[in-house]
C-alpha positions in Angstrom: -76.1 -18.5 -123.9 -79.6 -17.6 -122.8 -81.4 -18.8 -119.7 -83.8 -20.8 -121.9 -81.1 -23.0 -123.4 -80.7 -26.3 -121.4 -77.5 -26.7 -119.4 -76.2 -30.2 -120.2 -74.7 -30.6 -116.7 -75.2 -30.0 -113.0 -71.6 -28.7 -112.7 -71.7 -25.1 -111.3 -68.6 -24.2 -113.2 -70.2 -25.3 -116.5 -73.4 -23.5 -115.7 -71.5 -20.3 -115.0 -69.4 -20.5 -118.1 -72.6 -21.0 -120.2 -73.6 -17.5 -119.1 -70.2 -15.6 -118.9 -67.7 -17.8 -120.7 -66.1 -15.5 -123.2 -63.5 -12.7 -122.9 -65.9 -9.8 -123.9 -68.5 -10.8 -121.3 -65.9 -11.0 -118.5 -64.5 -7.6 -119.5 -67.9 -6.0 -119.7 -68.6 -7.3 -116.2 -65.2 -6.0 -115.0 -66.0 -2.5 -116.4 -69.5 -2.5 -114.9 -68.1 -3.5 -111.5 -65.8 -0.4 -111.8 -68.7 1.9 -112.5 -69.1 2.0 -116.3 -72.6 1.5 -117.6 -73.2 3.2 -120.9 -72.7 1.6 -124.3 -70.2 4.3 -125.4 -68.2 3.9 -122.2 -67.9 0.1 -122.7 -67.0 0.6 -126.3 -64.3 3.1 -125.5 -62.9 1.1 -122.6 -62.9 -2.2 -124.5 -62.4 -1.2 -128.2 -65.0 -3.9 -129.0 -67.1 -3.9 -132.2 -70.6 -2.5 -131.6 -72.3 -5.6 -132.9 -70.3 -7.8 -130.4 -71.0 -5.4 -127.6 -74.7 -5.3 -128.4 -74.9 -9.1 -128.3 -73.0 -9.5 -125.0 -75.0 -6.8 -123.3 -78.2 -8.4 -124.4 -77.0 -11.8 -123.1 -75.9 -10.3 -119.8 -79.4 -8.7 -119.4 -81.1 -11.9 -120.4 -79.0 -13.9 -117.9 -79.8 -11.5 -115.1 -76.3 -10.1 -114.5 -77.1 -6.6 -115.8 -80.3 -4.5 -115.9 -81.0 -2.3 -118.8 -82.4 1.2 -117.9 -83.3 4.1 -120.1 -81.5 7.3 -119.2 -82.7 9.3 -122.2 -85.8 9.2 -124.4 -84.7 11.6 -127.1 -82.7 9.9 -128.5 -83.3 6.6 -126.7 -80.2 5.8 -124.7 -79.7 3.0 -122.1 -77.3 2.3 -119.3 -76.5 -1.2 -118.0 -76.3 -1.6 -114.2 -75.2 -4.6 -112.3 -77.9 -6.7 -110.6 -77.4 -8.5 -107.3 -76.3 -11.5 -109.4 -73.8 -9.3 -111.3 -72.4 -7.8 -108.1 -72.0 -11.3 -106.7 -69.8 -12.1 -109.7 -67.3 -9.5 -108.4 -65.6 -12.2 -106.3 -64.9 -14.2 -109.5 -63.4 -11.1 -111.1 -61.2 -10.5 -108.0 -60.0 -14.0 -108.0 -59.1 -13.8 -111.7 -57.3 -10.5 -111.3 -55.2 -12.0 -108.5 -54.5 -15.1 -110.5 -53.6 -13.2 -113.6 -51.2 -10.9 -111.7 -49.6 -13.8 -109.9 -49.1 -16.0 -113.0 -49.3 -14.0 -116.3 -48.0 -10.5 -115.5 -44.6 -11.1 -117.1 -44.0 -7.3 -117.5 -45.1 -6.7 -113.9 -48.4 -5.7 -112.3 -50.3 -3.4 -114.6 -53.6 -3.2 -112.6 -54.4 -4.2 -109.0 -56.7 -3.8 -106.1 -55.6 -1.3 -103.4 -56.9 -0.4 -100.0 -58.9 2.9 -100.3 -57.4 4.3 -97.1 -53.8 3.2 -97.3 -53.2 2.6 -101.0 -51.5 -0.6 -100.1 -52.0 -3.5 -102.7 -54.5 -6.1 -101.7 -53.6 -9.8 -101.8 -57.0 -11.5 -102.4 -57.6 -15.1 -101.3 -60.7 -17.2 -101.1 -61.9 -17.9 -97.5 -64.7 -20.0 -96.2 -67.2 -17.7 -94.6 -68.1 -20.3 -91.9 -64.7 -21.5 -90.7 -62.5 -18.6 -91.9 -60.1 -21.1 -93.4 -58.5 -20.3 -96.8 -60.0 -22.4 -99.6 -57.1 -24.7 -100.4 -56.8 -28.4 -101.2 -55.4 -29.0 -97.7 -58.7 -27.8 -96.1 -61.4 -28.6 -98.7 -62.4 -31.0 -101.3 -65.2 -31.3 -104.0 -68.2 -33.3 -102.9 -71.7 -34.0 -104.2 -74.4 -31.7 -103.0 -77.9 -32.6 -101.8 -79.4 -32.2 -105.3 -76.6 -34.1 -107.1 -77.8 -36.3 -110.0 -76.1 -39.3 -111.5 -73.5 -37.3 -113.5 -72.2 -35.5 -110.4 -72.3 -38.7 -108.2 -70.3 -40.6 -110.9 -67.7 -37.8 -111.2 -67.3 -37.6 -107.4 -66.9 -41.4 -107.1 -64.4 -41.4 -110.0 -62.4 -38.6 -108.4 -62.4 -40.5 -105.1 -60.6 -43.4 -106.8 -57.7 -41.3 -108.2 -54.2 -41.8 -106.8 -53.6 -39.6 -103.8 
């Protein structure tokens, strides 16, 4: 999905999925956040077909998550570096890693985040920067924001009528 295509909703989840909503895109961003940046590195790490990788990298550049930079002119070769936007996506990847390990690692933990100094496994949680509270249904709820349009206002009103 390119930036120029209209997003049919104000939902921030839908807007994000329009830009990164397939497996290859997530895995490219995962690899980029771990320091890979060259086409051949992505291809080797992912085992993805070159045409699919080319399309996903182009979309990530167009959507502002990666920057394409030449590192060789003869022959022309490029690397793909995370932008500020791409680096900010790291929290999403961390949350998905923790969720996947907690719920889908039936054979046991195959990959994890560890403390660089101690080697101890991390246990990522989402925390509100202002209050320091964990983001849980007990502490927080979804609400309309200042720019909410009719679609969001209707959804919030509908959700407020659900059985508690």
